[in-house]
C-alpha positions in Angstrom: 233.2 17.5 -99.9 231.1 20.1 -98.2 227.8 21.7 -99.0 228.1 23.7 -102.2 226.1 26.8 -103.0 224.1 26.2 -106.1 225.4 28.9 -108.3 228.2 28.4 -111.0 231.5 27.1 -109.6 234.5 29.3 -110.2 237.7 27.3 -109.7 240.3 28.8 -107.4 244.0 28.6 -108.1 245.8 26.6 -105.3 247.5 29.0 -102.9 250.0 28.3 -100.2 249.2 29.1 -96.6 249.3 32.8 -95.9 249.0 34.8 -92.8 246.3 37.5 -92.7 248.0 40.0 -90.3 250.8 39.7 -87.8 248.5 40.7 -84.9 246.0 37.9 -85.7 248.3 35.1 -86.4 250.7 35.6 -83.6 247.9 34.3 -81.3 248.1 30.8 -82.7 251.1 30.5 -85.1 253.2 28.5 -82.6 250.6 25.8 -82.2 249.1 22.9 -84.2 245.3 22.9 -83.9 242.2 22.3 -81.6 238.6 22.0 -82.0 235.0 22.6 -81.9 234.3 22.8 -78.3 230.8 24.0 -79.0 230.0 21.1 -81.4 231.4 18.6 -78.9 229.2 20.0 -76.2 226.3 19.6 -78.5 226.8 15.9 -78.9 225.7 15.5 -75.3 223.0 18.1 -75.6 220.4 16.0 -73.8 221.9 16.8 -70.4 219.5 19.0 -68.5 220.8 21.1 -65.6 218.0 21.9 -63.0 218.3 24.5 -60.3 216.9 24.3 -56.8 213.5 25.8 -56.0 213.5 29.6 -55.7 210.8 29.5 -53.1 209.7 26.8 -50.7 206.0 27.4 -51.6 206.5 26.8 -55.4 204.7 23.6 -56.5 206.2 23.5 -60.0 209.8 22.6 -60.5 212.1 25.5 -61.1 213.6 26.3 -64.5 217.0 25.1 -65.6 220.0 27.1 -64.5 221.2 29.9 -66.7 224.7 28.8 -67.6 227.6 30.8 -68.8 226.7 34.1 -70.5 223.6 33.1 -72.3 220.2 34.8 -72.1 217.8 33.6 -69.5 215.3 31.3 -71.3 213.9 29.7 -68.1 213.4 26.0 -68.5 214.8 26.2 -72.0 218.2 26.9 -70.6 218.5 23.1 -70.5 221.4 21.5 -72.3 223.6 24.5 -71.8 221.1 26.6 -73.6 220.6 24.4 -76.6 216.9 23.9 -75.7 216.3 27.5 -76.6 217.1 26.9 -80.3 220.1 29.1 -80.4 222.8 26.5 -79.9 225.0 25.7 -77.0 226.0 28.7 -74.8 228.5 27.8 -72.0 231.3 30.3 -71.5 230.9 31.1 -75.2 228.2 30.4 -77.7 228.1 28.5 -81.0 226.5 31.7 -82.3 228.3 34.5 -80.6 225.3 36.8 -80.7 223.4 34.3 -78.5 225.7 35.4 -75.6 224.6 38.0 -73.0 227.4 39.9 -71.2 225.2 42.5 -69.5 225.8 40.9 -66.1 229.3 42.4 -66.2 227.7 45.8 -65.6 226.9 44.9 -62.0 229.9 42.8 -61.3 232.3 44.3 -58.8 235.4 45.7 -60.5 237.8 43.4 -58.7 235.8 40.4 -59.9 235.3 41.8 -63.4 239.0 42.5 -63.9 240.1 39.0 -63.2 239.8 38.4 -66.9 241.4 41.1 -69.0 239.0 40.4 -71.9 236.0 41.4 -69.8 237.0 44.9 -70.8 235.9 44.1 -74.3 232.7 42.2 -73.4 230.8 45.1 -71.9 231.8 48.5 -73.2 229.4 51.2 -71.9 228.6 53.8 -74.7 226.2 56.0 -72.6 226.3 57.2 -69.1 223.0 55.3 -68.4 224.5 52.1 -69.8 221.5 51.5 -72.1 223.7 51.4 -75.1 226.7 49.1 -74.9 229.0 47.1 -77.1 230.5 43.6 -76.8 233.4 42.4 -78.9 234.4 38.8 -79.5 237.0 37.0 -81.4 238.4 33.6 -82.4 241.7 32.4 -83.8 241.7 28.7 -84.8 244.5 26.8 -86.3 243.7 23.3 -87.4 245.7 20.4 -88.9 244.1 17.4 -90.6 245.9 14.3 -91.9 244.1 11.5 -93.9 246.0 8.7 -95.6 242.9 7.5 -97.6 240.4 10.4 -97.6 236.8 9.6 -98.7 237.7 5.9 -98.5 240.3 6.4 -101.2 238.0 8.2 -103.6 239.2 11.8 -103.1 242.0 11.4 -105.7 244.7 12.1 -103.0 246.6 10.0 -100.5 248.4 11.1 -97.3 246.6 14.4 -97.5 247.7 17.1 -95.0 245.5 20.1 -94.7 246.3 23.2 -92.6 243.4 25.6 -91.8 243.6 29.0 -90.2 240.4 30.9 -89.3 240.3 34.5 -88.1 236.8 35.5 -86.9 235.8 38.7 -85.0 232.5 40.2 -84.2 230.9 43.2 -82.5 227.5 43.1 -80.8 225.8 46.5 -80.3 222.9 46.8 -77.9 220.6 49.8 -78.2 218.3 49.8 -75.2 216.4 46.7 -74.3 214.8 46.1 -77.6 217.3 46.6 -80.5 220.5 44.8 -81.2 222.8 44.7 -84.2 225.6 42.2 -84.7 228.4 42.0 -87.3 231.0 39.2 -87.7 233.9 39.1 -90.1 235.9 36.1 -91.2 239.1 35.4 -93.1 239.9 31.8 -93.8 243.3 30.6 -95.0 244.1 27.0 -96.2 247.1 25.1 -97.5 249.0 21.9 -96.9 250.2 19.0 -99.1 248.1 16.6 -101.3 245.1 18.6 -100.1 241.6 18.4 -101.7 238.2 20.1 -101.4 239.5 23.7 -101.3 237.5 24.7 -104.4 234.2 24.6 -102.6 234.5 28.0 -100.9 234.3 26.7 -97.3 238.1 26.6 -96.5 239.6 29.7 -98.3 237.7 32.8 -97.7 239.0 36.4 -98.1 237.7 39.0 -95.7 234.0 38.9 -95.7 230.8 39.3 -93.7 230.2 36.0 -92.0 227.1 37.2 -90.0 225.2 40.4 -89.9 221.9 40.7 -88.1 219.4 43.2 -86.7 217.3 41.9 -83.9 214.2 43.6 -82.5 213.0 41.9 -79.3 210.7 42.4 -76.3 208.0 40.9 -74.0 204.6 40.4 -75.6 201.7 38.1 -74.7 203.6 36.7 -71.8 206.5 35.6 -74.0 210.0 36.7 -74.9 209.7 37.5 -78.5 212.0 38.7 -81.2 212.7 38.9 -85.0 216.2 38.4 -86.3 216.9 39.4 -89.9 220.1 39.2 -92.0 222.9 36.7 -92.4 223.1 34.3 -89.6 224.0 30.8 -88.4 220.9 28.7 -87.8 220.9 25.7 -85.4 217.2 25.1 -84.5 217.2 21.6 -86.1 218.1 18.0 -85.2 221.8 17.4 -85.1 221.4 14.4 -87.4 220.1 16.8 -90.1 221.9 20.1 -89.7 224.8 21.8 -87.9 226.9 25.0 -88.0 229.4 23.2 -90.4 232.3 24.0 -88.1 234.7 21.4 -89.3 236.0 23.5 -92.2 237.0 27.2 -91.9 233.7 28.7 -93.0 230.6 28.0 -91.1 227.3 27.6 -92.9 225.2 30.8 -92.8 221.8 31.8 -94.1 220.3 35.0 -95.5 216.8 35.7 -94.3 214.8 36.0 -91.1 213.6 34.1 -88.1 211.0 35.0 -85.5 210.8 33.4 -82.1 208.6 33.4 -79.0 209.5 31.7 -75.7 206.8 31.2 -73.1 207.3 29.5 -69.7 206.9 26.0 -71.0 206.5 26.4 -74.8 208.5 28.0 -77.6 208.1 28.4 -81.3 210.5 29.4 -84.0 209.5 30.5 -87.6 212.2 30.9 -90.3 212.8 31.4 -94.0 216.4 31.5 -95.4 218.4 31.3 -98.5 221.9 29.9 -98.2 224.9 32.2 -98.4 227.0 31.8 -101.5 230.6 31.4 -100.2 232.3 30.9 -103.6 233.1 34.5 -104.7 236.8 35.1 -104.4 236.9 38.9 -103.7 236.8 40.8 -100.5 233.2 41.3 -99.3 231.8 39.4 -102.3 229.7 36.7 -100.7 226.1 37.0 -101.9 223.0 34.9 -101.6 222.4 31.6 -103.4 218.7 31.5 -104.4 219.0 27.9 -105.3 219.3 26.6 -101.7 216.4 27.4 -99.4 215.5 26.4 -95.8 212.2 27.3 -94.3 209.8 26.0 -91.6 208.7 26.0 -88.0 210.1 24.4 -84.9 208.2 24.1 -81.6 209.3 22.7 -78.2 207.2 22.0 -75.1 208.7 21.5 -71.7 206.7 18.6 -70.2 205.8 18.6 -66.5 208.8 17.8 -64.3 209.0 14.6 -62.3 211.3 12.7 -60.0 212.9 9.5 -61.1 215.4 7.5 -59.1 215.6 10.3 -56.7 216.6 12.9 -59.3 214.6 15.8 -60.8 213.8 15.1 -64.4 212.8 17.2 -67.4 211.7 16.1 -70.8 210.9 18.1 -73.9 208.6 17.3 -76.8 209.5 19.0 -80.1 207.4 19.0 -83.2 208.8 20.6 -86.4 208.6 21.1 -90.1 211.7 21.8 -92.2 211.5 22.6 -95.9 214.5 22.1 -98.2 214.8 23.4 -101.7 218.2 22.6 -103.4 219.9 21.3 -106.5 223.4 20.5 -107.6 225.5 17.5 -106.5 223.4 17.0 -103.3 220.2 16.6 -105.2 221.5 14.2 -107.9 219.9 10.7 -107.9 221.9 7.5 -108.8 220.9 5.8 -112.1 220.8 2.1 -112.9 224.1 2.5 -114.8 227.0 2.1 -112.4 228.7 5.4 -111.6 226.0 7.5 -113.3 223.7 10.0 -111.6 220.8 12.1 -112.8 221.1 15.8 -112.1 218.0 17.8 -111.0 216.5 19.8 -108.2 214.4 18.6 -105.3 212.0 19.8 -102.6 212.1 17.9 -99.3 209.3 18.4 -96.7 210.5 17.1 -93.3 207.8 16.6 -90.8 209.2 15.3 -87.5 209.0 15.0 -83.7 211.6 14.6 -81.0 211.4 13.5 -77.4 214.4 14.3 -75.3 215.7 15.3 -71.9 216.7 13.5 -68.7 214.9 10.9 -66.6 216.9 10.7 -63.5 220.5 9.7 -64.4 219.5 8.7 -67.9 219.7 11.1 -70.9 217.4 10.1 -73.7 216.7 11.4 -77.2 214.3 9.9 -79.8 213.7 11.6 -83.2 211.5 10.5 -86.1 211.2 12.3 -89.4 209.1 11.7 -92.5 210.5 13.3 -95.6 208.1 14.0 -98.5 208.5 16.3 -101.5 209.5 15.7 -105.1 212.5 15.3 -107.4 212.6 17.2 -110.8 215.1 15.8 -113.3 217.2 18.5 -115.0 216.4 17.2 -118.5 212.6 17.7 -118.2 212.2 14.6 -120.3 211.9 12.2 -117.4 208.9 12.3 -115.1 208.9 14.2 -111.8 209.3 11.7 -108.9 207.7 11.9 -105.4 209.8 11.5 -102.3 209.0 9.0 -99.6 211.8 8.8 -97.1 212.3 8.7 -93.4 214.8 8.7 -90.5 214.7 7.4 -87.0 217.4 8.4 -84.5 217.8 7.4 -80.9 220.3 7.7 -78.0 220.2 6.7 -74.4 223.0 7.2 -71.9 223.6 6.9 -68.1 225.4 9.6 -66.3 227.6 8.8 -63.3 228.2 12.3 -62.3 229.1 11.4 -58.7 231.7 8.8 -59.8 235.4 9.5 -60.4 235.9 10.9 -64.0 232.2 11.6 -64.2 231.6 8.9 -66.9 228.7 8.8 -69.2 227.9 5.5 -71.0 225.5 5.5 -73.9 224.3 3.8 -77.1 223.4 5.7 -80.3 221.4 4.1 -83.1 220.3 5.7 -86.4 218.3 4.7 -89.5 218.3 6.9 -92.6 216.2 5.3 -95.3 217.5 4.3 -98.7 215.8 3.8 -102.1 216.6 1.9 -105.3 218.9 3.0 -108.1 217.0 0.6 -110.4 214.0 3.0 -110.5 213.7 6.1 -112.7 210.0 6.9 -112.2 209.1 5.5 -108.8 209.2 7.3 -105.5 212.7 8.5 -104.2 213.3 6.6 -101.0 216.7 8.0 -100.0 216.6 10.4 -97.1 218.5 13.7 -97.9 220.6 15.8 -95.5 221.9 18.5 -97.8 222.8 21.0 -95.1 225.7 19.3 -93.3 224.7 17.1 -90.3 226.9 17.5 -87.3 230.1 15.5 -88.1 230.6 14.3 -84.5 227.1 12.9 -84.6 228.1 9.9 -86.8 231.3 10.3 -88.8 233.9 13.0 -88.2 235.8 12.0 -91.3 232.9 12.9 -93.6 233.4 9.7 -95.6 229.8 8.7 -94.8 226.8 10.9 -94.4 223.2 10.5 -93.2 221.7 8.9 -96.3 220.9 5.2 -96.9 222.6 4.5 -93.6 222.1 2.4 -90.5 224.5 3.1 -87.6 224.8 1.8 -84.1 227.5 2.0 -81.5 228.5 3.0 -78.0 229.3 6.5 -76.9 231.4 7.0 -73.8 232.5 10.3 -72.3 234.6 11.1 -69.2 236.5 13.9 -67.5 239.6 12.5 -65.7 240.7 15.9 -64.6 238.9 19.3 -64.6 238.9 21.0 -68.0 239.8 17.7 -69.8 237.0 15.9 -71.7 237.4 12.5 -73.3 234.9 11.0 -75.8 234.8 7.6 -77.5 232.3 6.7 -80.3 232.5 3.4 -82.2 229.6 3.2 -84.7 229.2 0.3 -87.1 227.5 1.1 -90.4 225.3 -0.7 -92.9 223.4 0.3 -96.0 219.7 0.7 -95.2 218.9 -0.6 -98.7 221.3 -2.8 -100.7 219.6 -1.5 -103.9 220.9 2.0 -103.2 224.3 3.6 -103.3 226.8 4.5 -100.6 226.8 8.3 -99.9 229.5 10.6 -98.6 229.2 14.3 -97.8 228.1 15.8 -101.2 229.2 12.6 -103.0 227.7 9.4 -104.4 230.3 6.7 -104.5 230.6 4.8 -107.8 230.5 1.3 -106.2 227.3 -0.3 -107.3 226.9 -3.7 -109.0 230.3 -5.0 -107.6 229.3 -4.2 -104.0 227.7 -7.1 -102.2 226.1 -7.1 -98.8 224.9 -4.3 -96.6 227.7 -4.0 -94.0 230.0 -1.0 -94.7 232.5 -1.1 -91.8 233.3 0.4 -88.5 234.5 4.0 -87.7 236.0 4.3 -84.2 236.5 7.9 -83.1 238.3 9.2 -80.0 238.5 12.8 -78.9 240.4 14.6 -76.1 239.6 18.3 -75.5 241.7 20.2 -73.0 240.8 23.7 -71.9 244.3 24.1 -70.5 244.1 27.9 -69.9 241.4 30.6 -70.0 240.3 31.2 -73.6 242.5 28.3 -74.9 241.3 24.8 -76.0 243.5 22.1 -77.5 241.7 19.2 -79.1 242.9 16.0 -80.7 240.6 13.8 -82.8 241.7 10.3 -84.0 239.4 8.3 -86.2 239.7 5.4 -88.6 237.5 3.6 -91.1 237.8 -0.2 -91.1 236.1 -1.2 -94.3 234.1 -4.4 -94.6 235.2 -7.3 -96.9 232.5 -6.3 -99.4 233.6 -2.7 -99.4 237.2 -3.6 -100.0 236.3 -5.9 -102.8 234.4 -3.1 -104.4 237.3 -0.7 -104.2 236.9 1.1 -100.9 240.0 1.5 -98.7 240.4 1.6 -94.9 242.1 4.7 -93.6 243.2 6.8 -90.7 242.0 10.4 -89.8 243.8 12.7 -87.4 242.8 16.2 -86.5 244.5 18.6 -84.1 243.1 22.0 -83.3 244.3 24.9 -81.2 241.6 27.5 -80.5 241.8 30.9 -78.8 238.5 32.5 -78.1 237.2 35.5 -76.2 
């Protein structure tokens, strides 16, 4: 179901749910499950928070506010820090090493001690305070029920999955220019009629989840740095890549990235190999040299303007993402129904994105051309070029001064499809091998961003403080009726007996309640209402329910 590393697959024996240690599990063992506050925040990442002018004489608009405990990236603090390329940083970050708790050093003791966990966020190791340590942790218990997972094609019905994630990290700052971070994870999974646990992203014995060394400083008028090691990488469109936070084990990469952030321009260079999560032993995760991500991402903060009486900020991003991968994600459907050709592929993604806020409107428009080639595993069939594309757009209106602070929007997506009748022509199916954000289109993972057209409303509201509601109702079609239907890491066998392009509707509702400091309880309810053509072909409508209890400090 999830991205698989490209090395040999060692099957795991089913194991019942176990606790890791009493101290860790007591934090969450009396609850049923909550969710991905960071990922949900990213869904509305086009919201730009602007601060008032620091001086009356300043002609240029001021940078966005520094929110939560993230580093100060100036105008790239927009979208709760997501504009910087390091993911959302509100109170806590999607990548915990993106947080900056140095402000606690100057906070009055009475204020600092209001939260007991502040004692762990800034631990002075020298008298001068130039060397300090920050400790973070997360306990997450998640329950998932699906009556017809993968539209009835998972081989299970009424599947109940119970997932427990224990994740703890330590961030060591040595002066202003050097930082080392280590994060450890233990993932436990069980349930009844469950599936997908053999992929290595649910059950994980104690291992290094992230381990980086960062060297940073100010050079050429920019904040620059190099980060090497194992890390979560989020500087890519949500429609193409995410932290893979739905299962227990996030997607991490082994390699390096180098960044530079100027006043109104930033650039990110990176070259990674995917971490192999399949090994079963403690501290056994290695590197999968069959899955590579490399490229460059740039973002320009356009001149600010006023629209409908509100300060506005738009960003223009230009990027290149290179993919190298094989295995199930690279396979191409063949003319014979239910058959696919194994191989490896290189995908060259050249794209641009325009996003930000224009008055009360949040907008995002992304276009990607995907070139490259597909090499069949048999070496007897010819190598095929890739000619695919994707267009993604969203516009929403924010009523922040109204009761419940509603946000009404429409999201539309097109991911190109090809033709399974061709064995030597260009591959036209857009590929998203590295786990698009589930909340972007389909939280059930039954459909993924390949040969897909989706359009539907997105509505968010906050009826009371700390409670966030979200409704997304996308309708889906095949972009090409000569191409297959794709799920996450899966090509469905429906082919010649599937007529028409309409696939169905997937309504999704989420309620996330931050009911106490450090605690979030989230409920997700979704369903798939299959079209007549899909039901005739063998697909089944179904219901998805996910409940998550998360404790984080």
